[in-house]
C-alpha angles and dihedrals in degrees: 000000000000123000113277093243126032124179125187117244092253091047091237097121130037123188120198120194118203093337125154112233113229109223136180092239132042111275115171098194098056105130114077117177095250133011119193113191115189106194093183094056095032093235137130128193123199106201121194118186126198140164107210141169110291093245094054098050094097096048094044094065097063089041091057092047091049092044092063099035094109092045091050092053092046094049091049090052097043101038098029094229135128104256132194137171118236114197114203103192122167126177119241090253095043101274116156132184125245093255092047095098090049092053094047092046088064091063113088117248135036116306123181109206090206090057092049090050091048091052091052093048094047089049090052091048089052091052092048092050090049090048091050092050091049093047091050092046095051096035101052093128093063103041094153093070116100122206102226095187091055091048091051091047091049091052092050091048092048091051091047092049090050092050090050090055100247 
């Protein structure tokens, strides 16, 4: 886990991780995952990251933008910077929306979409394995039962990992 606040040596860029933004007014949604403030360019990015169900990827992006609308306005006013929300939403099996690449391209640095997808899929696989272990542990009396949804999810994840070249 990175430090909660990182500032470049020149003081031009500050990155805040999971930090609540103190505002003059009451804003309930004031803790995006990452904030990148570029003092030299006068910009601020509020980045919110989520791994969601594949079917909800498209609807999650506008939800994230709307979620931080009040915070965006308040940061622009308080810090006098151009502020925008960047949703980084990936489906559990690696699904991304059409505007995903555009959103990610706004974030400084090099980002391989394939690597981001692979990370999401591996995280999902880890959760499914953990789920399977827990189900087996707490369901020992009925060992003949098969969890069809877990089997289907495992098959989709295996196909996605294969297509990503892992």
